[in-house]
C-alpha positions, -999 to +999 in steps of 0.1 A: -352+396+385-332+363+387-307+356+415-278+332+415-247+325+395-244+323+358-232+291+341-196+303+338-195+312+375-210+279+385-184+260+365-156+279+381-170+272+416-172+235+409-136+235+397-124+254+427-142+230+451-127+200+433-092+215+436-098+222+473-110+186+479-080+171+460-057+193+480-073+183+512-075+145+505-039+137+514-045+155+547-077+136+553-060+103+545-031+112+569-056+120+597-075+087+591-042+068+590-031+084+622-064+077+639-062+040+628-026+037+641-037+051+674-066+027+675-043-003+667-018+007+693-046+010+720-059-024+709-025-040+711-019-026+745-052-039+757-044-073+743-010-073+761-028-065+793-054-092+786-081-066+790-106-083+768-135-060+777-115-031+763-097-050+735-128-065+719-145-032+707-112-018+697-104-048+676-139-048+661-135-011+651-100-019+637-115-047+615-144-024+605-120+004+594-095-020+577-114-051+566-085-061+543-060-061+572-053-097+582-038-086+615-071-071+626-089-104+621-061-124+636-062-101+667-100-106+669-095-143+666-069-143+694-092-123+717-121-147+710-099-177+717-086-162+749-123-159+761-131-194+750-153-185+721-141-209+695-169-203+671-160-166+669-123-176+666-131-197+635-153-170+620-126-143+624-100-165+608-124-171+579-126-133+573-089-131+565-085-120+528-074-147+505-049-123+490-030-119+523+003-138+527-010-153+560-042-166+545-031-202+539-015-205+574-045-191+591-070-213+572-050-243+582-053-232+618-090-228+613-093-262+598-075-278+628-099-259+651-129-272+632-116-308+632-104-311+668-119-285+692-152-280+674-154-316+661-168-306+627-150-325+600-171-313+571-164-276+579-127-286+582-129-301+547-145-270+533-118-249+548-090-272+536-104-271+501-102-233+503-066-237+511-061-260+481-079-235+458-052-209+468-023-234+470-031-267+452+001-284+463-003-277+500+007-310+516-009-303+550-043-296+535-041-328+514-031-348+544-059-336+566-086-342+539-072-377+533-074-384+570-110-373+573-121-393+543-103-424+556-119-421+590-154-416+576-151-444+551-156-422+521-135-445+499-143-430+465-135-395+477-104-408+495-090-424+463-096-392+444-080-370+470-049-393+472-045-393+434-049-355+433-023-351+460+001-374+441-003-353+409+007-322+429+036-341+445+019-333+479+008-367+491+015-376+527+037-407+536+006-427+545-011-421+511+003-452+494-007-475+523-042-461+522-044-463+484-033-500+485-058-509+511-088-487+502-112-516+496-104-531+531-094-500+551-103-502+587-090-486+619-091-502+654-096-468+670-118-453+643-150-455+663-135-433+691-127-405+667-160-407+648-180-408+680-167-374+689-176-360+655-211-375+658-217-353+689-217-322+666-236-339+638-257-367+654-280-371+624-253-373+597-256-406+578-219-409+568-208-405+604-234-429+617-224-455+592-187-452+598-192-454+636-215-485+632-190-504+610-160-495+632-179-508+662-189-539+644-154-547+633-137-538+666-136-563+694-134-556+732-096-554+730-098-529+701-086-555+677-100-559+642-126-587+640-127-607+607-159-608+587-184-635+598-167-641+632-196-631+655-215-600+665-206-570+686-205-575+724-230-547+728-264-560+742-295-556+722-295-540+687-260-532+676-251-498+660-246-517+627-281-532+629-296-498+638-278-481+609-287-507+584-324-504+594-322-466+590-301-466+558-308-498+540-293-485+507-261-471+521-231-483+501-208-491+530-234-509+551-244-530+521-208-538+514-201-549+550-232-571+550-222-587+517-186-593+529-201-611+560-223-632+538-194-642+515-174-651+546-201-675+555-204-689+519-241-683+519-248-680+482-286-677+484-282-648+508-256-633+485-280-634+456-306-616+476-280-590+490-269-581+454-305-570+445-312-533+441-277-521+447-272-483+452-262-465+419-228-456+432-219-493+436-210-493+399-179-471+408-168-494+436-144-523+428-158-543+458-192-546+442-179-560+410-159-586+431-191-595+449-209-600+417-181-621+403-182-643+434-218-650+428-213-656+391-185-680+399-208-699+423-233-702+394-206-716+372-204-685+349-167-680+347-167-658+317-192-634+333-171-635+365-140-626+345-157-596+330-169-584+364-134-588+378-119-569+349-142-540+358-131-542+395-095-541+385-101-512+361-117-492+390-090-500+415-059-517+399-044-524+433-073-545+446-055-577+455-087-596+462-099-589+426-065-602+413-067-632+436-102-641+423-092-634+387-063-659+391-088-686+400-113-677+372-086-674+346-074-709+355-109-723+351-111-706+316-078-722+307-059-689+305-028-702+323-004-672+320-031-648+330-040-670+360-004-671+372+000-634+368-031-625+388-025-651+414+009-636+420-005-601+422-032-613+446-006-629+469+018-599+468-010-574+474-023-593+503+012-595+519+017-558+513-016-549+528-008-569+559+026-551+562+008-518+560-018-528+587+010-540+610+025-506+611+017-485+642+010-457+618+008-459+580+030-428+577+059-450+590+062-469+557+099-472+551+117-473+517+118-511+514+080-512+518+075-483+494+097-500+468+077-532+471+045-512+467+061-495+437+068-528+420+033-540+428+018-508+413+039-512+382+027-547+377-009-537+384-007-508+359-015-480+384+001-450+367-006-425+395+009-447+422+040-455+400+046-418+392+042-407+428+063-435+444+091-431+419+093-394+427+091-400+464+118-427+464+141-405+442+137-377+468+147-402+495+177-414+474+164-449+479+152-459+444+182-481+436+191-491+472+190-526+485+157-539+498 
């Protein structure tokens, strides 16, 4: 004899159970919601009382039960920060869902934490790029990335970031001064900032190189030393010499060394220094200028002109390339071209000097921006022209007196 329910009875039982569960589900949800609300209230009270021992597990449970609740992660971050655990603070901020309205604001806070308190510029860049993925026109994110690239001498990345910011109408005020001076950008206090970042990444090549060059170019009074005017005051092997020994093919180190050789007019040394250039040198206007300088010394003006054209194509605002092209064009008998490039070279040099004389590049005023705009127009830099025109229109200064 078989025991149990027949098929029809089993089906009815399943249906009844399903109905019972569906009927009970709102009650279950209400109970869970009530429990979570009680948990949140207890956590908030513990935070107000600064009872971190009690608040921490409550906040952790809150985040576990409601992982999509930004407030849970923000509370955990606040608790970690109050206890001095900045790593945990940054991690909690990272966990905030990208769909939350506070996501961008909290990631900007996380980036500042990475950049300043934790001294980790690369993690800051990664966080800021997450912000830009969510909000491509965020001006703060663009400004922070531009700052990091400028302080670490990542010139190609810096130029790309500035132009991206311009296209989104999100460029910071200092962007145009940096864009103008990218081939020659240097900061008198740069080594102090990079030195702090090196403590968290002592083996990083980019940071070591930036620090070495900043130290080499900065004198005892924190002024900028010209190329070829002597060595660092440090006894023994300088940071630059040590870096060049360790990274002989680094683009920035090679460029600094070549600039110093050119300043001393040592053409045999220049010929040697131009051998076996790193592959990314082809994307750097400075290297085409260096090659043109050597070609000119060998009385190859046509070759030098072709090299300078490549330099100007890569960076239309490079005043040194225009200056040299003025000289080469005159040798080639191209008088109008020589006059135009000589004028651009002189104007660009003066504008760069005006930028460097500012206490901060963000202080560029409308007259200076208008002068850079005219220079950019004559150099054919479409991004700079578009961005400056828009910025000056916003400032109601486009047609004002200089």
